[in-house]
C-alpha positions in Angstrom: 85.9 111.8 70.2 87.9 110.1 73.0 86.2 107.3 74.8 86.9 105.9 78.3 86.7 102.2 79.2 86.4 100.9 82.8 87.0 97.2 83.2 88.3 94.5 85.6 90.5 91.6 84.9 91.6 88.6 86.9 95.3 88.4 87.7 95.6 85.1 85.9 94.5 86.9 82.7 97.0 89.7 83.3 100.7 88.5 83.2 102.1 91.4 85.2 99.3 91.3 87.7 99.8 87.5 88.2 103.5 88.0 88.9 102.7 90.9 91.3 100.0 88.9 93.2 102.6 86.2 94.0 104.4 88.6 96.2 101.8 88.0 99.0 99.4 90.3 100.9 100.3 93.6 99.1 98.4 96.2 97.1 99.5 97.5 93.7 98.6 100.6 91.7 99.7 101.1 88.2 100.6 104.8 87.8 101.2 105.1 84.0 102.3 103.2 81.0 105.1 104.6 78.8 105.8 103.1 75.4 109.4 103.7 74.5 111.4 102.2 71.6 108.8 99.5 71.1 109.0 98.5 74.8 106.4 99.1 77.5 107.4 100.5 80.9 104.8 100.4 83.7 105.3 102.4 86.9 103.8 100.5 89.9 103.1 101.7 93.4 103.5 98.8 95.9 102.1 99.1 99.4 101.9 96.6 102.3 100.2 96.3 105.6 103.2 94.5 107.0 106.9 95.6 107.4 108.0 97.3 104.2 111.6 96.5 105.1 110.8 92.8 104.8 108.0 92.8 102.3 109.5 95.0 99.6 112.8 93.1 99.3 110.7 89.9 99.0 108.6 91.5 96.3 111.7 92.6 94.4 113.2 89.2 94.6 110.0 87.6 93.4 109.9 89.8 90.4 113.5 89.3 89.5 113.3 85.5 89.8 110.2 85.3 87.6 110.4 83.8 84.1 109.4 87.1 82.6 112.1 89.0 80.6 111.9 92.2 82.5 114.0 94.6 84.6 112.8 96.1 87.9 114.0 99.5 89.1 113.2 100.9 92.6 112.5 104.7 92.2 111.1 105.9 95.5 110.2 104.7 99.0 107.4 105.9 101.2 106.2 104.8 104.7 104.3 101.7 103.6 105.7 101.0 100.2 107.5 102.2 97.1 107.4 103.2 93.5 109.0 100.9 90.9 109.5 100.9 87.1 109.2 97.6 85.3 110.7 97.5 81.9 110.0 94.7 79.5 113.2 93.7 77.6 111.3 92.0 74.8 107.9 92.4 73.2 105.1 90.8 75.1 101.6 89.7 74.0 99.7 90.5 77.2 97.3 93.2 78.4 100.0 95.9 78.8 101.2 95.5 75.2 97.6 95.7 74.0 97.1 99.0 75.8 100.4 100.2 74.2 99.4 99.1 70.7 96.0 100.8 70.9 97.7 104.0 72.3 95.5 103.9 75.4 96.2 106.3 78.4 95.9 104.6 81.7 94.0 106.9 84.0 93.7 104.5 86.9 94.7 100.9 87.6 94.9 99.1 90.9 94.5 95.6 92.3 96.0 92.5 93.9 94.1 89.3 93.2 92.1 91.1 90.5 92.6 94.5 88.8 90.4 97.5 88.0 91.4 99.7 85.0 90.1 103.0 83.7 91.7 103.9 80.4 91.2 106.5 77.7 91.3 105.8 73.9 91.6 108.6 71.4 88.5 107.3 69.5 86.2 104.3 69.1 88.5 102.8 66.5 91.3 102.5 69.0 88.9 101.0 71.5 87.9 98.5 68.8 91.6 97.7 68.1 92.0 97.0 71.8 89.0 94.7 71.9 90.2 92.8 68.8 93.7 92.4 70.4 92.2 90.8 73.5 89.9 88.6 71.5 92.7 87.3 69.3 94.7 86.4 72.4 91.8 84.9 74.5 92.3 87.6 77.2 89.0 88.1 79.1 88.0 91.3 80.8 84.8 92.4 82.5 83.6 95.7 81.1 82.1 98.0 83.8 81.1 100.7 81.4 82.3 102.9 78.5 81.6 106.7 78.2 82.8 109.7 76.1 85.0 112.6 77.2 81.9 114.8 77.4 80.3 112.4 79.8 83.6 112.3 81.8 83.2 116.1 82.2 79.8 115.5 84.0 81.4 112.8 86.1 84.3 115.1 87.1 81.8 117.6 88.6 81.0 114.8 91.0 84.8 114.4 91.5 84.7 111.0 89.8 84.5 109.1 93.1 83.6 105.5 93.0 80.8 104.3 95.3 83.4 102.6 97.5 85.5 105.8 97.8 82.5 107.9 98.6 81.3 105.4 101.2 84.7 105.4 102.9 85.0 109.2 102.9 81.5 109.7 104.3 82.1 107.1 107.0 85.5 108.7 107.9 83.8 112.1 108.2 80.9 110.8 110.3 83.2 108.9 112.7 85.6 111.8 113.1 88.6 110.3 111.4 89.7 113.7 110.1 89.4 115.4 113.5 92.4 116.4 115.5 93.0 114.2 117.4 91.3 111.5 115.3 88.3 109.9 117.0 88.5 106.6 115.1 91.3 104.5 113.7 91.7 103.0 110.2 91.3 99.5 111.7 88.0 100.5 113.2 86.7 102.0 109.9 87.9 98.9 108.0 86.1 96.6 110.5 82.9 98.5 110.1 83.0 98.2 106.3 84.2 94.6 106.4 87.4 95.3 104.4 91.1 95.4 105.2 93.0 98.4 106.7 94.9 98.8 103.4 91.7 98.9 101.4 90.1 101.6 103.5 93.3 103.6 103.5 93.5 103.3 99.7 89.9 104.4 99.2 90.3 107.4 101.4 93.6 108.4 99.8 92.4 108.0 96.2 89.1 109.7 97.1 90.9 112.7 98.6 93.2 113.0 95.6 90.3 112.9 93.2 88.6 115.8 95.0 91.7 117.9 95.6 93.3 117.6 92.2 90.7 119.6 90.2 90.3 122.1 93.0 93.9 122.8 93.8 95.6 122.3 90.5 93.1 124.2 88.4 93.4 127.2 90.8 97.2 127.0 90.8 97.2 127.2 87.0 95.3 130.5 86.9 
């Protein structure tokens, strides 16, 4: 039976996360991890509250000038950021490689100074392999919880929203953010919650996606 692990990790324990965090005040979201030919290729969404025309080139230069043996490829640009593929040229011994070796599927991963992961393993043996990999390399994670695929089904009926995402969506609804015209700005919502504009934007966007995906994609498949 598949098992899901939710955990956090400091960027200094996560090689790629550490390099990304040196780019400055930016937010990162790991889309998926693809093992190919013994190498791991993460896809990373990069967003910024500043000018993307200035911040993204600085981010790209920072990655390319790092001591890591990797290749950065820009794939897409959006209003506040872009999608990149990062390909390791040689085998690494960090968190990403551990996920690849244990055949884990990354369901969700995001962060800046610290990272939050939600990953699925095919069974408890693979989860144990991942735990042993981390222990052998002195990589420390903070486990939030583990649960089975069956328990995930129950969670999905609640759309799988985190407490933070639910809080952001409820506040946005109550304050009229989704009205036309909007009755409140992201800056005002962020100030009320005591977080950054980027953080509230990410919570609303990810929360909306989690609710819409099962509703729209399941009906489209019929």
